[in-house]
The first five atom37 places (N, CA, C, CB, O) and aatype in JSON, in Angstrom:
{
  "aatype": [12, 19, 14, 18, 17, 15, 19, 12, 19, 11, 7, 6, 11, 7, 9, 19, 11, 10, 5, 11, 1, 13, 0, 18, 16, 18, 2, 3, 11, 3, 8, 13, 11, 18, 19, 19, 16, 9, 14, 6, 6, 9, 19, 2, 6, 10, 7, 17, 11, 6, 11, 5, 6, 10, 6, 14, 11, 19, 6, 3, 8, 11, 10, 19, 13, 11, 6, 1, 15, 5, 0, 14, 11, 1, 8],
  "atom_mask": [
    [1, 1, 1, 1, 1],
    [1, 1, 1, 1, 1],
    [1, 1, 1, 1, 1],
    [1, 1, 1, 1, 1],
    [1, 1, 1, 1, 1],
    [1, 1, 1, 1, 1],
    [1, 1, 1, 1, 1],
    [1, 1, 1, 1, 1],
    [1, 1, 1, 1, 1],
    [1, 1, 1, 1, 1],
    [1, 1, 1, 0, 1],
    [1, 1, 1, 1, 1],
    [1, 1, 1, 1, 1],
    [1, 1, 1, 0, 1],
    [1, 1, 1, 1, 1],
    [1, 1, 1, 1, 1],
    [1, 1, 1, 1, 1],
    [1, 1, 1, 1, 1],
    [1, 1, 1, 1, 1],
    [1, 1, 1, 1, 1],
    [1, 1, 1, 1, 1],
    [1, 1, 1, 1, 1],
    [1, 1, 1, 1, 1],
    [1, 1, 1, 1, 1],
    [1, 1, 1, 1, 1],
    [1, 1, 1, 1, 1],
    [1, 1, 1, 1, 1],
    [1, 1, 1, 1, 1],
    [1, 1, 1, 1, 1],
    [1, 1, 1, 1, 1],
    [1, 1, 1, 1, 1],
    [1, 1, 1, 1, 1],
    [1, 1, 1, 1, 1],
    [1, 1, 1, 1, 1],
    [1, 1, 1, 1, 1],
    [1, 1, 1, 1, 1],
    [1, 1, 1, 1, 1],
    [1, 1, 1, 1, 1],
    [1, 1, 1, 1, 1],
    [1, 1, 1, 1, 1],
    [1, 1, 1, 1, 1],
    [1, 1, 1, 1, 1],
    [1, 1, 1, 1, 1],
    [1, 1, 1, 1, 1],
    [1, 1, 1, 1, 1],
    [1, 1, 1, 1, 1],
    [1, 1, 1, 0, 1],
    [1, 1, 1, 1, 1],
    [1, 1, 1, 1, 1],
    [1, 1, 1, 1, 1],
    [1, 1, 1, 1, 1],
    [1, 1, 1, 1, 1],
    [1, 1, 1, 1, 1],
    [1, 1, 1, 1, 1],
    [1, 1, 1, 1, 1],
    [1, 1, 1, 1, 1],
    [1, 1, 1, 1, 1],
    [1, 1, 1, 1, 1],
    [1, 1, 1, 1, 1],
    [1, 1, 1, 1, 1],
    [1, 1, 1, 1, 1],
    [1, 1, 1, 1, 1],
    [1, 1, 1, 1, 1],
    [1, 1, 1, 1, 1],
    [1, 1, 1, 1, 1],
    [1, 1, 1, 1, 1],
    [1, 1, 1, 1, 1],
    [1, 1, 1, 1, 1],
    [1, 1, 1, 1, 1],
    [1, 1, 1, 1, 1],
    [1, 1, 1, 1, 1],
    [1, 1, 1, 1, 1],
    [1, 1, 1, 1, 1],
    [1, 1, 1, 1, 1],
    [1, 1, 1, 1, 1]
  ],
  "atom_positions": [
    [[-70.1, 105.82, 189.29], [-71.5, 105.75, 189.65], [-71.88, 106.93, 190.53], [-71.8, 104.43, 190.37], [-71.16, 107.26, 191.47]],
    [[-72.98, 107.55, 190.22], [-73.47, 108.69, 191.0], [-74.43, 108.18, 192.06], [-74.16, 109.75, 190.09], [-75.49, 107.65, 191.73]],
    [[-74.07, 108.32, 193.36], [-74.98, 107.83, 194.39], [-76.22, 108.71, 194.49], [-74.27, 107.77, 195.75], [-76.13, 109.93, 194.38]],
    [[-77.37, 108.07, 194.68], [-78.6, 108.81, 194.88], [-79.58, 107.94, 195.64], [-79.2, 109.28, 193.53], [-79.43, 106.72, 195.69]],
    [[-80.56, 108.57, 196.22], [-81.68, 107.84, 196.8], [-82.94, 108.55, 196.37], [-81.59, 107.76, 198.36], [-82.9, 109.73, 196.0]],
    [[-84.03, 107.86, 196.4], [-85.26, 108.51, 195.98], [-86.42, 108.08, 196.85], [-85.56, 108.2, 194.52], [-86.45, 106.98, 197.4]],
    [[-87.39, 108.99, 196.97], [-88.64, 108.72, 197.66], [-89.75, 109.12, 196.71], [-88.74, 109.49, 199.04], [-89.71, 110.21, 196.14]],
    [[-90.72, 108.27, 196.54], [-91.83, 108.59, 195.65], [-93.08, 108.84, 196.48], [-92.07, 107.46, 194.62], [-93.41, 108.07, 197.38]],
    [[-93.77, 109.92, 196.17], [-94.99, 110.3, 196.89], [-96.11, 110.4, 195.87], [-94.81, 111.65, 197.67], [-95.99, 111.13, 194.88]],
    [[-97.18, 109.68, 196.1], [-98.31, 109.72, 195.16], [-99.28, 110.82, 195.59], [-99.04, 108.35, 195.1], [-99.68, 110.88, 196.75]],
    [[-99.63, 111.67, 194.66], [-100.57, 112.76, 194.93], [-101.68, 112.76, 193.89], [0.0, 0.0, 0.0], [-101.83, 111.81, 193.13]],
    [[-102.43, 113.83, 193.87], [-103.55, 113.95, 192.94], [-103.09, 113.88, 191.48], [-104.3, 115.25, 193.18], [-103.81, 113.36, 190.63]],
    [[-101.92, 114.4, 191.2], [-101.45, 114.51, 189.82], [-100.42, 113.45, 189.46], [-100.85, 115.88, 189.58], [-99.75, 113.58, 188.44]],
    [[-100.28, 112.39, 190.27], [-99.34, 111.33, 189.94], [-98.26, 111.2, 190.99], [0.0, 0.0, 0.0], [-98.48, 111.48, 192.17]],
    [[-97.1, 110.76, 190.55], [-96.0, 110.48, 191.47], [-94.9, 111.52, 191.29], [-95.44, 109.06, 191.24], [-94.53, 111.86, 190.17]],
    [[-94.39, 112.02, 192.41], [-93.28, 112.97, 192.42], [-92.1, 112.26, 193.07], [-93.65, 114.3, 193.17], [-92.28, 111.55, 194.06]],
    [[-90.91, 112.44, 192.54], [-89.74, 111.71, 193.0], [-88.69, 112.67, 193.53], [-89.17, 110.86, 191.86], [-88.3, 113.62, 192.85]],
    [[-88.22, 112.41, 194.75], [-87.13, 113.18, 195.35], [-85.87, 112.34, 195.25], [-87.44, 113.57, 196.84], [-85.84, 111.2, 195.7]],
    [[-84.82, 112.91, 194.66], [-83.57, 112.19, 194.49], [-82.43, 112.94, 195.16], [-83.26, 111.98, 193.01], [-82.36, 114.17, 195.11]],
    [[-81.54, 112.19, 195.79], [-80.32, 112.75, 196.38], [-79.18, 112.36, 195.46], [-80.09, 112.23, 197.87], [-78.97, 111.18, 195.19]],
    [[-78.44, 113.35, 194.98], [-77.34, 113.1, 194.04], [-76.05, 113.73, 194.54], [-77.7, 113.63, 192.64], [-76.05, 114.82, 195.12]],
    [[-74.97, 113.04, 194.28], [-73.66, 113.56, 194.63], [-73.39, 114.83, 193.83], [-72.55, 112.5, 194.37], [-73.62, 114.85, 192.63]],
    [[-72.89, 115.89, 194.49], [-72.58, 117.15, 193.81], [-71.08, 117.35, 193.7], [-73.22, 118.32, 194.56], [-70.56, 117.58, 192.6]],
    [[-70.37, 117.27, 194.84], [-68.92, 117.49, 194.82], [-68.33, 117.07, 196.16], [-68.59, 118.98, 194.52], [-69.05, 116.81, 197.13]],
    [[-67.0, 117.01, 196.2], [-66.27, 116.74, 197.45], [-65.45, 117.97, 197.77], [-65.37, 115.47, 197.33], [-64.76, 118.5, 196.9]],
    [[-65.5, 118.42, 199.02], [-64.73, 119.57, 199.48], [-64.19, 119.25, 200.86], [-65.6, 120.88, 199.5], [-64.94, 118.83, 201.74]],
    [[-62.89, 119.45, 201.05], [-62.23, 119.12, 202.32], [-62.57, 117.7, 202.78], [-62.64, 120.13, 203.39], [-62.92, 117.47, 203.94]],
    [[-62.45, 116.77, 201.86], [-62.71, 115.35, 202.13], [-64.14, 115.06, 202.59], [-61.75, 114.87, 203.18], [-64.38, 114.01, 203.2]],
    [[-65.08, 115.96, 202.32], [-66.47, 115.72, 202.67], [-67.32, 115.76, 201.41], [-66.96, 116.76, 203.71], [-67.23, 116.69, 200.61]],
    [[-68.16, 114.73, 201.24], [-69.06, 114.7, 200.09], [-70.25, 115.61, 200.34], [-69.52, 113.26, 199.8], [-70.79, 115.66, 201.44]],
    [[-70.65, 116.31, 199.29], [-71.82, 117.19, 199.35], [-72.81, 116.72, 198.29], [-71.43, 118.69, 199.13], [-72.43, 116.23, 197.23]],
    [[-74.1, 116.87, 198.61], [-75.14, 116.37, 197.74], [-76.13, 117.47, 197.39], [-75.86, 115.2, 198.4], [-76.19, 118.5, 198.06]],
    [[-76.88, 117.25, 196.34], [-77.99, 118.13, 195.99], [-79.23, 117.25, 195.88], [-77.72, 118.92, 194.65], [-79.13, 116.04, 195.68]],
    [[-80.38, 117.85, 196.01], [-81.64, 117.13, 195.94], [-82.43, 117.62, 194.73], [-82.46, 117.3, 197.24], [-82.47, 118.81, 194.45]],
    [[-83.04, 116.7, 194.03], [-83.76, 117.01, 192.81], [-85.18, 116.45, 192.94], [-83.03, 116.42, 191.56], [-85.36, 115.3, 193.35]],
    [[-86.17, 117.25, 192.59], [-87.56, 116.82, 192.57], [-88.03, 116.83, 191.12], [-88.46, 117.74, 193.46], [-87.86, 117.82, 190.41]],
    [[-88.6, 115.73, 190.69], [-89.15, 115.64, 189.34], [-90.62, 116.04, 189.4], [-88.97, 114.2, 188.75], [-91.43, 115.39, 190.06]],
    [[-90.94, 117.11, 188.68], [-92.32, 117.61, 188.66], [-92.94, 117.22, 187.32], [-92.37, 119.18, 188.88], [-92.36, 117.51, 186.27]],
    [[-94.1, 116.58, 187.33], [-94.73, 116.19, 186.07], [-94.98, 117.39, 185.16], [-96.05, 115.47, 186.35], [-95.32, 118.48, 185.62]],
    [[-94.8, 117.16, 183.86], [-94.96, 118.23, 182.87], [-96.36, 118.85, 182.94], [-94.71, 117.68, 181.46], [-96.51, 120.06, 182.74]],
    [[-97.36, 118.04, 183.22], [-98.74, 118.54, 183.33], [-98.85, 119.63, 184.39], [-99.7, 117.38, 183.67], [-99.54, 120.63, 184.18]],
    [[-98.17, 119.45, 185.51], [-98.21, 120.44, 186.59], [-97.44, 121.69, 186.2], [-97.63, 119.85, 187.89], [-97.9, 122.81, 186.45]],
    [[-96.27, 121.51, 185.57], [-95.48, 122.66, 185.12], [-96.3, 123.51, 184.15], [-94.15, 122.2, 184.45], [-96.31, 124.73, 184.25]],
    [[-96.98, 122.86, 183.22], [-97.81, 123.58, 182.25], [-98.98, 124.28, 182.93], [-98.33, 122.62, 181.17], [-99.29, 125.43, 182.61]],
    [[-99.62, 123.59, 183.87], [-100.77, 124.16, 184.58], [-100.37, 125.42, 185.34], [-101.38, 123.13, 185.54], [-101.15, 126.37, 185.44]],
    [[-99.16, 125.42, 185.89], [-98.67, 126.57, 186.65], [-98.11, 127.68, 185.76], [-97.61, 126.13, 187.63], [-97.89, 128.8, 186.22]],
    [[-97.89, 127.37, 184.49], [-97.35, 128.36, 183.57], [-95.86, 128.59, 183.77], [0.0, 0.0, 0.0], [-95.33, 129.62, 183.36]],
    [[-95.17, 127.62, 184.4], [-93.73, 127.75, 184.61], [-92.99, 127.47, 183.32], [-93.26, 126.79, 185.72], [-93.47, 126.73, 182.46]],
    [[-91.82, 128.07, 183.19], [-90.98, 127.89, 182.02], [-89.63, 127.3, 182.44], [-90.78, 129.24, 181.27], [-89.22, 127.45, 183.59]],
    [[-88.96, 126.65, 181.51], [-87.64, 126.09, 181.77], [-86.7, 127.19, 182.25], [-87.08, 125.4, 180.51], [-86.7, 128.3, 181.72]],
    [[-85.9, 126.88, 183.25], [-84.9, 127.77, 183.85], [-85.52, 128.9, 184.68], [-84.03, 128.38, 182.78], [-84.8, 129.79, 185.13]],
    [[-86.83, 128.87, 184.88], [-87.48, 129.88, 185.71], [-87.01, 129.7, 187.16], [-89.03, 129.78, 185.61], [-86.93, 128.57, 187.64]],
    [[-86.72, 130.78, 187.84], [-86.27, 130.7, 189.22], [-87.47, 130.69, 190.16], [-85.34, 131.89, 189.55], [-88.4, 131.48, 190.03]],
    [[-87.41, 129.76, 191.11], [-88.47, 129.59, 192.09], [-87.89, 129.71, 193.49], [-89.2, 128.24, 191.91], [-86.74, 129.31, 193.72]],
    [[-88.66, 130.24, 194.42], [-88.22, 130.36, 195.81], [-88.91, 129.29, 196.65], [-88.52, 131.78, 196.38], [-90.14, 129.27, 196.73]],
    [[-88.12, 128.39, 197.28], [-88.73, 127.36, 198.12], [-89.0, 127.89, 199.53], [-87.83, 126.13, 198.2], [-88.29, 128.75, 200.04]],
    [[-90.05, 127.34, 200.16], [-90.42, 127.73, 201.51], [-91.16, 126.56, 202.15], [-91.31, 129.03, 201.52], [-91.9, 125.85, 201.47]],
    [[-90.96, 126.34, 203.44], [-91.68, 125.3, 204.15], [-92.82, 125.96, 204.92], [-90.74, 124.51, 205.11], [-92.6, 126.86, 205.73]],
    [[-94.05, 125.49, 204.65], [-95.24, 125.99, 205.33], [-96.05, 124.79, 205.82], [-96.11, 126.89, 204.37], [-96.45, 123.94, 205.03]],
    [[-96.28, 124.73, 207.12], [-97.06, 123.63, 207.7], [-96.55, 122.26, 207.25], [-98.53, 123.78, 207.32], [-97.33, 121.4, 206.86]],
    [[-95.24, 122.09, 207.31], [-94.59, 120.82, 206.94], [-94.79, 120.46, 205.47], [-95.11, 119.7, 207.8], [-94.75, 119.29, 205.1]],
    [[-95.01, 121.47, 204.62], [-95.15, 121.27, 203.19], [-94.13, 122.13, 202.47], [-96.6, 121.59, 202.71], [-93.87, 123.27, 202.87]],
    [[-93.57, 121.59, 201.4], [-92.64, 122.36, 200.57], [-93.46, 123.14, 199.55], [-91.59, 121.43, 199.87], [-94.22, 122.55, 198.78]],
    [[-93.31, 124.46, 199.55], [-94.07, 125.34, 198.67], [-93.08, 126.15, 197.84], [-95.02, 126.29, 199.48], [-92.08, 126.65, 198.37]],
    [[-93.34, 126.26, 196.54], [-92.52, 127.08, 195.66], [-93.34, 128.27, 195.18], [-91.99, 126.25, 194.45], [-94.52, 128.15, 194.87]],
    [[-92.68, 129.43, 195.14], [-93.34, 130.58, 194.51], [-92.39, 131.14, 193.47], [-93.74, 131.67, 195.57], [-91.17, 130.99, 193.56]],
    [[-92.97, 131.8, 192.49], [-92.15, 132.4, 191.45], [-91.29, 133.49, 192.07], [-93.03, 132.98, 190.31], [-91.76, 134.31, 192.85]],
    [[-90.03, 133.49, 191.71], [-89.11, 134.48, 192.26], [-89.41, 135.84, 191.66], [-87.64, 134.07, 191.99], [-89.59, 135.99, 190.45]],
    [[-89.45, 136.85, 192.54], [-89.66, 138.22, 192.07], [-88.44, 138.65, 191.28], [-89.92, 139.19, 193.26], [-87.3, 138.38, 191.66]],
    [[-88.7, 139.32, 190.18], [-87.6, 139.79, 189.35], [-86.96, 141.02, 189.97], [-88.09, 140.1, 187.92], [-87.66, 141.92, 190.45]],
    [[-85.64, 141.07, 189.97], [-84.92, 142.24, 190.48], [-85.14, 143.39, 189.5], [-83.4, 141.93, 190.67], [-85.25, 143.17, 188.3]],
    [[-85.19, 144.62, 190.01], [-85.37, 145.77, 189.13], [-84.23, 145.86, 188.12], [-85.46, 147.07, 189.95], [-83.07, 145.6, 188.45]],
    [[-84.57, 146.22, 186.89], [-83.55, 146.35, 185.85], [-82.72, 147.6, 186.12], [-84.2, 146.4, 184.44], [-83.24, 148.65, 186.49]],
    [[-81.41, 147.45, 185.91], [-80.51, 148.6, 186.07], [-80.38, 149.31, 184.73], [-79.12, 148.14, 186.59], [-80.34, 148.69, 183.67]],
    [[-80.31, 150.63, 184.79], [-80.18, 151.42, 183.56], [-78.74, 151.78, 183.33], [-81.04, 152.68, 183.61], [-78.42, 152.44, 182.35]]
  ]
}
């Protein structure tokens, strides 16, 4: 069984769910990752694509994501 917890927050576009999931054990300590489910409508509205990299930032106690700047291509 994969341990997790979730918190649901209702906003203008519906419900967003934060989940805590077991990732791995290292040196007898469990480590977790957090997953946020974003409604497809919002992903489409923002023009985001699957596997797109986003940079998280906390601003005024809010979690904000921005599109990650692409690194310059090497020749």
